C-alpha positions in Angstrom: 121.6 67.3 99.7 123.7 70.4 100.2 124.0 72.5 97.1 126.3 75.5 97.5 125.8 78.0 94.7 127.3 81.2 96.1 130.6 83.1 95.9 133.0 82.8 98.8 133.5 85.6 101.3 135.4 88.5 100.0 139.0 89.2 101.0 138.4 92.7 102.3 138.3 92.0 106.0 134.5 91.1 106.0 132.5 87.9 105.6 129.5 87.6 103.4 126.4 86.0 105.1 124.9 83.4 102.8 121.5 82.1 104.0 119.9 78.8 103.0 116.7 76.9 103.5 117.1 73.7 105.5 114.6 70.8 105.2 114.7 68.0 107.7 112.9 64.7 106.8 112.3 62.0 109.4 111.9 58.3 108.6 108.4 58.4 110.2 107.2 61.0 107.6 107.5 64.1 109.7 109.2 67.0 108.0 110.1 70.5 109.1 111.9 73.5 107.7 114.4 75.9 109.2 116.9 78.6 108.2 120.6 78.1 108.1 123.7 80.2 107.3 126.5 78.9 105.1 129.8 78.9 107.0 132.4 80.9 105.0 135.2 78.4 105.4 133.4 75.6 103.5 133.8 75.1 99.8 131.5 77.1 97.5 131.2 74.7 94.6 128.3 73.0 92.8 128.2 69.7 94.6 125.5 67.8 96.4 125.9 66.1 99.7 123.4 63.5 100.9 123.3 61.4 104.0 121.7 60.6 107.3 122.2 63.1 110.1 124.2 61.6 112.9 124.8 63.4 116.3 128.4 63.7 117.1 129.7 61.8 120.2 130.8 63.8 122.1 128.2 66.3 120.8 130.7 69.2 121.1 133.2 67.4 119.0 135.9 68.7 121.3 137.6 65.2 121.1 137.9 62.6 118.3 134.5 61.2 117.6 133.7 57.9 119.3 131.0 57.1 116.7 133.2 57.7 113.6 131.9 54.5 112.0 128.3 55.9 112.0 129.4 59.4 111.0 131.3 58.3 107.9 129.7 59.5 104.6 126.9 61.1 106.6 126.1 64.6 107.9 127.2 65.1 111.5 125.4 67.4 114.0 127.8 69.3 116.3 126.9 71.7 119.1 128.8 75.0 119.2 131.0 75.7 122.3 134.1 74.9 124.3 136.6 74.6 121.4 137.2 76.3 118.1 135.4 75.5 114.9 138.7 74.4 113.4 139.0 71.7 116.1 135.4 70.5 115.5 135.9 70.4 111.8 139.2 68.4 112.1 137.4 65.7 114.1 134.5 65.7 111.6 136.9 65.3 108.7 138.8 62.6 110.5 135.6 60.7 111.0 134.8 60.9 107.3 131.7 63.1 107.5 130.3 64.3 104.2 129.1 67.5 105.8 128.7 69.3 109.1 125.6 70.9 110.8 126.8 73.3 113.5 124.1 74.1 116.0 124.2 77.4 117.8 123.5 77.7 121.5 120.9 80.4 120.8 118.0 80.6 118.4 119.8 83.1 116.3 122.3 82.3 113.5 126.0 82.7 114.0 128.5 83.3 111.3 131.2 80.8 112.2 134.9 81.4 111.3 137.6 78.8 110.6 140.2 77.4 108.2 138.9 76.3 104.8 138.1 72.6 104.6 137.0 70.1 101.9 133.5 69.5 103.2 130.5 71.8 103.5 129.0 73.1 106.7 126.1 75.2 107.8 125.0 76.8 111.1 121.4 76.3 112.4 119.6 77.8 115.4 119.3 76.1 118.8 115.6 75.2 118.2 116.7 72.9 115.3 119.3 71.2 117.6 116.6 70.6 120.3 114.2 69.2 117.7 116.8 66.9 116.0 119.0 65.9 118.9 116.8 66.0 122.0 113.7 64.3 120.6 114.7 62.4 117.5 118.2 61.3 117.0 118.6 60.3 120.6 115.3 58.5 120.4 116.5 56.5 117.5 114.6 58.2 114.6 116.7 58.7 111.5 116.7 62.1 109.8 118.1 63.4 106.6 119.0 67.0 105.8 118.5 69.0 102.6 120.2 72.4 102.5 119.1 74.6 99.5 121.2 77.8 99.2 118.4 79.9 97.6 119.9 79.5 94.1 121.0 82.7 92.3 120.0 84.7 95.4 123.2 86.6 95.5 123.2 87.3 91.7 119.6 88.4 91.7 120.2 90.9 94.6 123.4 92.1 92.9 121.6 92.7 89.6 118.8 94.5 91.4 121.1 96.8 93.4 123.3 97.5 90.4 120.4 98.1 88.1 118.8 100.5 90.6 122.0 102.5 91.0 122.6 102.6 87.3 119.0 103.9 86.7 119.5 106.8 89.1 117.6 105.4 92.0 118.8 106.2 95.5 119.4 103.2 97.7 119.7 103.1 101.5 122.7 101.6 103.2 121.9 100.5 106.7 124.8 99.8 109.0 124.3 98.3 112.4 127.2 99.0 114.8 127.0 96.0 117.1 129.9 96.5 119.5 133.6 96.7 120.1 136.2 94.1 121.2 139.6 94.6 122.9 139.7 98.4 122.2 142.8 100.3 123.2 142.3 101.7 126.7 142.6 105.5 126.6 141.8 105.9 130.4 144.0 105.4 133.4 141.6 105.2 136.4 138.2 105.0 134.8 136.4 103.1 132.0 136.2 104.7 128.6 133.0 106.3 127.1 133.3 105.0 123.5 131.3 106.0 120.4 131.7 105.2 116.7 131.7 107.6 113.8 131.1 106.3 110.2 131.7 108.2 106.9 130.4 107.3 103.5 131.4 110.0 101.0 130.4 113.3 102.6 127.8 111.7 104.9 128.9 111.3 108.5 126.9 109.5 111.1 127.7 108.6 114.8 126.4 106.2 117.4 125.3 107.2 120.9 128.0 107.1 123.6 128.3 104.0 125.7 129.0 105.5 129.1 131.7 103.5 130.8 131.6 100.9 128.0 135.3 100.4 128.5 137.2 98.2 126.0 134.2 96.1 125.1 131.3 98.5 124.4 127.9 97.6 123.0 125.8 99.9 120.8 123.5 97.8 118.6 122.6 101.0 116.8 121.5 101.4 113.1 122.9 104.2 111.0 121.6 105.1 107.5 123.3 106.5 104.4 122.2 107.3 100.9 123.8 105.4 98.0 123.8 106.5 94.4 125.7 105.4 91.3 128.3 108.1 92.1 128.8 107.2 95.8 132.3 106.0 96.5 132.1 102.3 97.5 134.3 102.7 100.6 133.3 103.4 104.2 135.5 104.9 106.9 135.1 104.1 110.6 136.6 105.7 113.7 136.1 105.0 117.4 136.5 107.7 120.0 136.6 108.0 123.7 134.3 110.9 124.7 135.8 113.5 127.1 134.0 116.1 129.1 136.5 119.0 129.3 138.5 118.3 126.1 138.1 116.9 122.6 137.4 113.2 122.3 140.5 110.8 122.1 140.9 108.7 119.0 140.9 105.0 119.9 141.4 103.7 116.4 140.2 103.9 112.8 139.9 102.1 109.5 139.4 104.1 106.3 139.2 101.3 103.8 136.1 99.3 104.5 134.9 98.0 101.1 131.1 98.2 100.4 131.4 95.7 97.6 130.3 92.7 99.8 127.0 94.3 100.7 126.4 95.5 97.2 127.0 92.0 95.9 124.7 90.1 98.3 122.5 92.7 99.9 123.8 91.8 103.3 127.2 91.5 105.0 128.7 91.0 108.4 132.3 91.8 109.4 134.6 92.5 112.2 136.5 95.7 111.3 140.1 95.8 112.7 141.3 99.2 114.0 144.7 100.9 114.2 145.7 103.8 116.3 147.5 106.9 115.1 150.8 105.2 115.3 149.6 102.2 113.2 149.4 99.7 116.0 146.4 97.4 116.4 143.7 99.0 118.5 140.9 96.4 118.8 138.0 95.8 116.4 134.4 96.8 115.8 131.6 94.4 114.8 129.1 95.6 112.2 126.5 94.3 109.9 125.2 96.0 106.7 122.3 95.7 104.3 121.2 97.6 101.3 117.5 98.7 100.8 116.7 99.5 97.2 115.0 102.8 96.7 111.6 103.1 95.2 111.2 103.5 91.4 109.4 106.5 89.9 106.3 104.4 89.4 106.4 103.1 93.0 106.7 106.7 94.2 103.7 107.7 92.0 101.6 104.9 93.4 102.6 105.8 96.9 101.6 109.4 96.3 98.2 108.2 95.2 97.8 106.2 98.4 98.3 102.8 96.6 100.0 100.1 98.8 100.6 96.4 98.5 99.6 94.6 101.7 99.6 91.1 103.0 96.4 89.6 104.5 97.4 86.8 106.8 94.3 84.8 107.9 95.2 82.8 111.0 92.7 80.1 111.5 94.1 78.2 114.5 96.8 75.7 115.7 97.0 72.0 116.5 99.2 69.9 118.6 100.7 72.6 120.9 102.7 71.5 123.8 101.3 72.0 127.3 104.0 73.7 129.4 101.9 74.1 132.5 103.2 72.5 135.7 102.3 68.8 135.6 100.1 69.6 132.6 97.4 71.1 134.9 95.2 73.6 133.2 94.8 74.7 129.6 97.1 77.2 127.8 95.8 80.6 126.7 97.5 80.7 123.2 97.9 83.7 120.9 99.7 83.8 117.5 102.2 86.5 116.5 103.4 87.1 113.0 106.4 89.2 111.9 107.3 90.4 108.4 110.3 92.7 107.8 110.3 93.9 111.4 106.5 94.6 111.5 104.8 92.5 114.1 101.1 91.8 114.7 99.3 89.3 116.9 95.9 87.7 117.2 93.5 87.8 120.1 94.1 85.3 122.9 92.0 82.1 122.9 91.3 81.7 126.6 91.9 78.1 127.7 92.4 77.2 124.0 94.8 74.5 125.1 96.7 72.5 122.4 94.2 73.3 119.6 93.3 77.0 119.8 91.1 78.7 117.2 91.5 82.4 116.2 89.9 82.9 112.8 91.5 86.3 112.6 93.0 88.2 109.7 95.9 90.6 110.2 97.0 93.0 107.5 100.5 94.3 107.3 102.6 96.1 104.6 104.0 93.7 102.0 107.8 94.1 102.1 109.8 94.8 98.9 112.2 92.0 97.9 114.8 94.7 97.4 114.8 95.5 101.1 117.3 92.6 101.8 117.3 88.9 102.2 115.4 88.9 105.5 112.5 90.9 104.0 111.1 87.8 102.2 110.6 85.7 105.3 107.6 85.4 107.5 108.1 84.5 111.2 105.3 82.7 113.0 105.2 82.4 116.8 102.6 80.9 119.2 102.7 82.0 122.8 100.9 81.0 126.0 99.7 84.3 127.6 100.6 84.6 131.3 97.9 85.0 133.8 97.7 87.8 136.5 100.0 90.8 137.0 103.1 88.7 137.4 102.2 86.2 134.6 104.9 85.8 131.9 104.2 84.8 128.3 105.8 81.6 127.3 106.8 80.6 123.8 105.1 77.4 122.6 106.6 77.2 119.1 108.2 79.2 116.4 108.9 79.0 112.7 111.2 81.8 111.3 111.8 81.0 107.6 108.5 80.9 105.7 109.5 82.2 102.2 107.1 84.8 100.8 108.8 85.2 97.4 106.1 83.7 95.2 103.4 85.6 97.0 105.2 88.9 96.8 106.3 88.5 93.2 103.3 86.9 91.5 100.5 87.5 93.9 99.9 83.8 94.3 97.8 83.1 97.4 99.0 80.4 99.8 97.1 78.2 102.2 98.3 75.4 104.4 100.0 74.6 107.7 103.2 75.9 109.1 105.2 73.6 111.5 106.4 75.0 114.8 109.8 74.3 116.4 111.1 72.9 118.7 108.3 71.0 120.3 105.9 70.4 117.4 102.5 71.8 116.6 101.2 73.4 113.5 99.5 76.7 112.6 96.9 76.8 109.8 96.7 80.0 107.8 96.2 81.6 104.4 98.3 84.4 103.0 97.1 86.8 100.2 98.7 89.8 98.6 96.2 92.6 98.2 96.2 96.2 96.9 95.1 99.0 99.1 94.1 102.5 98.2 93.8 105.0 101.1 93.3 102.2 103.5 90.7 100.3 101.6 91.2 97.0 99.7 90.9 97.6 96.0 89.4 94.2 95.2 86.6 94.8 97.7 85.9 98.3 96.3 85.7 97.1 92.7 83.7 93.9 93.3 80.0 94.8 92.8 77.5 92.0 93.5 76.1 90.5 90.3 72.4 91.1 89.6 69.9 88.8 87.9 68.8 89.5 84.3 65.3 90.5 85.6 66.8 93.1 88.0 68.9 94.5 85.2 65.9 94.8 82.9 63.8 96.5 85.6 66.7 99.0 86.2 66.9 99.7 82.5 63.2 100.3 82.3 63.3 102.8 85.2 66.2 104.7 83.7 64.9 104.7 80.2 61.4 105.9 81.1 62.3 109.6 81.4 64.0 109.5 78.0 60.8 108.0 76.5 58.8 110.8 78.0 61.0 113.4 76.4 60.5 111.8 73.0 56.7 111.6 73.5 56.2 115.3 74.3 55.2 116.4 70.8 52.9 113.4 70.2 51.2 113.8 73.6 50.7 117.5 73.0 49.0 116.9 69.7 46.8 114.1 71.0 45.6 116.1 73.9 44.6 119.0 71.7 42.8 116.8 69.2 40.9 114.7 71.8 40.0 117.4 74.3 38.6 119.7 71.6 37.5 123.3 72.2 35.7 122.4 75.4 38.9 121.3 77.2 41.3 123.6 75.4 42.3 125.3 78.7 43.3 122.0 80.2 45.2 120.9 77.1 47.0 124.2 77.1 48.0 123.7 80.7 49.4 120.3 80.1 51.2 121.5 77.0 52.8 124.2 79.1 54.0 121.8 81.8 55.5 119.2 79.5 58.3 121.5 78.2 59.2 122.2 81.8 59.5 118.5 82.5 61.5 118.0 79.3 63.8 120.8 80.3 64.5 119.3 83.6 65.3 115.9 82.0 67.6 117.7 79.5 69.4 119.5 82.4 70.1 116.1 84.0 70.8 114.2 80.8 74.3 113.1 81.7 73.2 111.5 84.9 70.4 109.8 83.2 72.6 108.4 80.4 75.1 107.2 83.0 72.3 105.4 84.8 71.2 103.7 81.5 74.8 102.5 80.8 75.1 101.2 84.4 71.8 99.5 84.1 72.9 97.7 80.9 76.3 96.7 82.1 75.1 95.7 85.6 
């Protein structure tokens, strides 16, 4: 089922990235999850699409589909490449497909562009293609797809960002300047040295210079801005060619980049068209943006006290890992790596652990805030075979990049189970807990005192109450000693009577400590 529930891309020159959770179910009972991105040229209406997944023939859909009869009323799997998405969609529509699954040629997700059509489509990573097409569909196993667009995701993020700005909180705008394409050439004999300058309100940031980057430079650099409720929701971009003996030449600019898309969804990707000083097209700059919601006063107070929310990820082991050694000779040396919101940690290596390694290791990492963007709520799990020797190279055995942490982060609900690995199978068994840490120590561990038996509590109470009983008995003991000893032992009685007030005084001096010990003894 494909359930779009998001607004379409805005009309301000940018495209809104809408992610969804994809679940693939095989007829033999095997199921795996992956992450997909909703293509902006598909309809954004509340409709469900169901059907078997059928691989296109030809798989690139660069020609009319030869298996149109099987594709009709089903979801068709099409590999990216060779021809435009419009051409691929035309052939899918002509074959009667109810939906399209585009597979990227890399593991990353690509935001496809094309002409709006009447059927839905999503983009998945290459590992999904390998798992579906290479091992299952070609082998005859039937699969169905379920694409859930994280319902109300965009509205929730919009409300959180809007509420934060309205309440005076400062949010962070992170702009990644990816690269340029077809820039106007400002040099005659040499390649240009381009850099980009961004402006949000009075804040100006610039990228590094790509020496001899020419007309297609690459930066992949993140720039940060502060956003408040009063910040103008427009960003300016200018590209320059850096010069040594004179001022930089202006390649092109765009002063009207709307920030509304990123404020609505938390994330946005776009290709920004540029114009030169005479108004002629001057190439484009690819950027991506996300908004990180600033901390509330209470969060800042907790941070000042050293209070942090952490994730404890207990990685027990893995099963069913693929042996990638030549001819299957020798056992793998697996280790597991987990990543949350850009923070990465790994387990020890299980030497010769083979296909079923055991780690029994817990890694602790900062719990991301859900306001930090869509990607912050996903856990990425990878299993690698560690290379041997100086020239040995680590090899990826399996990966899962879309485990949703929302329930754990919001409610503190622990989770335990297995996480499937793509594309070659295998599973990782683990447990995830949200814990509170104060100055580096887990609060629950600090506050959990071992329970004592009733006999132990009574003995502790007796020991702590004995000094108080001695204080109360001072006058009685003094009178008894004087009466019993008589005149013959009066000197001894006087000595004891003189010492008892000193003991009582010491007990009175430490009365608070004694009382606290009594209470602790009673409460255990």
